[in-house]
C-alpha beads as a LAMMPS data file, in Angstrom:
LAMMPS data file: protein, C-alpha beads

116 atoms
115 bonds

1 atom types
1 bond types

-500.0 500.0 xlo xhi
-500.0 500.0 ylo yhi
-500.0 500.0 zlo zhi

Masses

1 110.0

Atoms # bond

1 1 1 -83.762 318.523 104.566
2 1 1 -80.881 316.666 102.891
3 1 1 -80.246 313.545 104.954
4 1 1 -77.449 310.999 104.837
5 1 1 -78.600 307.638 106.203
6 1 1 -75.908 305.813 108.202
7 1 1 -75.882 302.454 109.902
8 1 1 -74.303 299.035 110.167
9 1 1 -74.079 296.761 107.144
10 1 1 -71.277 294.222 107.448
11 1 1 -72.116 291.136 109.453
12 1 1 -75.877 291.718 109.164
13 1 1 -78.237 289.635 107.036
14 1 1 -78.591 291.206 103.564
15 1 1 -76.134 293.880 104.735
16 1 1 -79.039 295.541 106.548
17 1 1 -80.403 296.835 103.240
18 1 1 -84.040 296.233 104.316
19 1 1 -83.629 298.513 107.359
20 1 1 -81.898 301.183 105.264
21 1 1 -84.641 301.039 102.647
22 1 1 -87.492 301.183 105.186
23 1 1 -86.023 304.246 106.908
24 1 1 -85.258 305.963 103.592
25 1 1 -88.862 305.399 102.472
26 1 1 -90.176 306.753 105.799
27 1 1 -87.999 309.870 105.617
28 1 1 -88.932 310.529 101.995
29 1 1 -92.617 310.257 102.899
30 1 1 -91.937 313.081 105.370
31 1 1 -90.544 315.184 102.509
32 1 1 -86.805 314.734 103.065
33 1 1 -84.157 314.267 100.376
34 1 1 -82.397 311.063 101.468
35 1 1 -79.081 309.550 100.401
36 1 1 -79.352 305.841 101.146
37 1 1 -76.022 304.016 100.655
38 1 1 -77.915 300.740 100.170
39 1 1 -79.440 302.166 96.993
40 1 1 -76.003 302.883 95.560
41 1 1 -75.302 299.173 95.087
42 1 1 -76.991 296.718 92.739
43 1 1 -77.833 294.633 95.800
44 1 1 -76.131 293.315 98.892
45 1 1 -72.724 291.776 98.171
46 1 1 -72.336 288.044 98.668
47 1 1 -71.073 287.202 102.164
48 1 1 -67.427 288.180 102.434
49 1 1 -67.444 289.884 99.021
50 1 1 -67.713 293.504 100.134
51 1 1 -65.202 295.993 98.820
52 1 1 -62.502 297.665 100.935
53 1 1 -63.807 300.362 103.296
54 1 1 -61.842 303.069 101.460
55 1 1 -63.969 302.501 98.338
56 1 1 -67.156 303.243 100.261
57 1 1 -65.760 306.185 102.243
58 1 1 -64.395 307.934 99.138
59 1 1 -67.925 307.993 97.774
60 1 1 -69.926 308.486 100.970
61 1 1 -67.977 311.082 102.982
62 1 1 -68.485 313.868 100.410
63 1 1 -72.223 313.147 100.604
64 1 1 -72.082 313.348 104.413
65 1 1 -70.420 316.761 104.050
66 1 1 -73.166 317.972 101.693
67 1 1 -75.962 316.848 104.036
68 1 1 -77.994 318.877 106.507
69 1 1 -78.116 315.931 108.933
70 1 1 -77.007 312.326 109.372
71 1 1 -79.696 309.897 110.521
72 1 1 -78.367 306.904 112.438
73 1 1 -79.921 303.464 112.266
74 1 1 -79.767 301.177 115.320
75 1 1 -76.351 299.598 115.761
76 1 1 -74.472 302.495 114.171
77 1 1 -72.056 302.728 117.083
78 1 1 -70.828 299.185 116.323
79 1 1 -70.197 299.985 112.645
80 1 1 -66.766 301.106 111.458
81 1 1 -68.182 302.942 108.444
82 1 1 -70.998 304.631 110.359
83 1 1 -68.521 305.636 113.075
84 1 1 -66.337 307.356 110.478
85 1 1 -69.388 309.116 109.052
86 1 1 -70.420 310.227 112.564
87 1 1 -66.954 311.589 113.343
88 1 1 -66.856 313.587 110.099
89 1 1 -70.390 314.937 110.564
90 1 1 -69.976 315.781 114.247
91 1 1 -66.577 317.342 113.684
92 1 1 -68.104 319.618 111.055
93 1 1 -71.190 320.514 113.080
94 1 1 -73.628 318.458 110.994
95 1 1 -76.461 317.287 113.263
96 1 1 -76.829 313.615 114.113
97 1 1 -80.388 312.311 114.454
98 1 1 -81.878 309.023 115.612
99 1 1 -83.722 306.958 112.994
100 1 1 -87.426 306.655 113.668
101 1 1 -87.712 309.746 115.861
102 1 1 -85.251 312.274 114.404
103 1 1 -84.252 313.137 117.979
104 1 1 -80.764 314.651 118.276
105 1 1 -77.959 312.221 119.085
106 1 1 -74.848 313.306 120.950
107 1 1 -71.709 311.977 119.269
108 1 1 -69.339 310.575 121.876
109 1 1 -65.697 311.622 122.013
110 1 1 -65.621 314.021 119.062
111 1 1 -65.865 317.401 120.816
112 1 1 -62.132 317.920 120.342
113 1 1 -62.559 317.937 116.555
114 1 1 -64.429 321.228 116.704
115 1 1 -61.461 322.836 118.473
116 1 1 -58.824 321.888 115.895

Bonds

1 1 1 2
2 1 2 3
3 1 3 4
4 1 4 5
5 1 5 6
6 1 6 7
7 1 7 8
8 1 8 9
9 1 9 10
10 1 10 11
11 1 11 12
12 1 12 13
13 1 13 14
14 1 14 15
15 1 15 16
16 1 16 17
17 1 17 18
18 1 18 19
19 1 19 20
20 1 20 21
21 1 21 22
22 1 22 23
23 1 23 24
24 1 24 25
25 1 25 26
26 1 26 27
27 1 27 28
28 1 28 29
29 1 29 30
30 1 30 31
31 1 31 32
32 1 32 33
33 1 33 34
34 1 34 35
35 1 35 36
36 1 36 37
37 1 37 38
38 1 38 39
39 1 39 40
40 1 40 41
41 1 41 42
42 1 42 43
43 1 43 44
44 1 44 45
45 1 45 46
46 1 46 47
47 1 47 48
48 1 48 49
49 1 49 50
50 1 50 51
51 1 51 52
52 1 52 53
53 1 53 54
54 1 54 55
55 1 55 56
56 1 56 57
57 1 57 58
58 1 58 59
59 1 59 60
60 1 60 61
61 1 61 62
62 1 62 63
63 1 63 64
64 1 64 65
65 1 65 66
66 1 66 67
67 1 67 68
68 1 68 69
69 1 69 70
70 1 70 71
71 1 71 72
72 1 72 73
73 1 73 74
74 1 74 75
75 1 75 76
76 1 76 77
77 1 77 78
78 1 78 79
79 1 79 80
80 1 80 81
81 1 81 82
82 1 82 83
83 1 83 84
84 1 84 85
85 1 85 86
86 1 86 87
87 1 87 88
88 1 88 89
89 1 89 90
90 1 90 91
91 1 91 92
92 1 92 93
93 1 93 94
94 1 94 95
95 1 95 96
96 1 96 97
97 1 97 98
98 1 98 99
99 1 99 100
100 1 100 101
101 1 101 102
102 1 102 103
103 1 103 104
104 1 104 105
105 1 105 106
106 1 106 107
107 1 107 108
108 1 108 109
109 1 109 110
110 1 110 111
111 1 111 112
112 1 112 113
113 1 113 114
114 1 114 115
115 1 115 116
């Protein structure tokens, strides 16, 4: 399965790269093809040196759209970027799954997108 890994980065030590990398490794060991946004950078940016959100979304949202599922790390609901990725995926019928268990996650407040 092609998986997009989503989760919080800003405001977390090392931009949460260790958690992204651990979950990507775990999913790959299960045979999944994983897009890990943390691997797209040369390393975590220095505190306060991240790029504008639009730069990340222009690159990441097409990958979300090409994925079979989006796996959500803990804290995703408090992340602006992960929330945008969830809205796009849920609005397009791409399943959302919980990191660690791959249990389905219900996206809050996006049902109306499927009616538009």
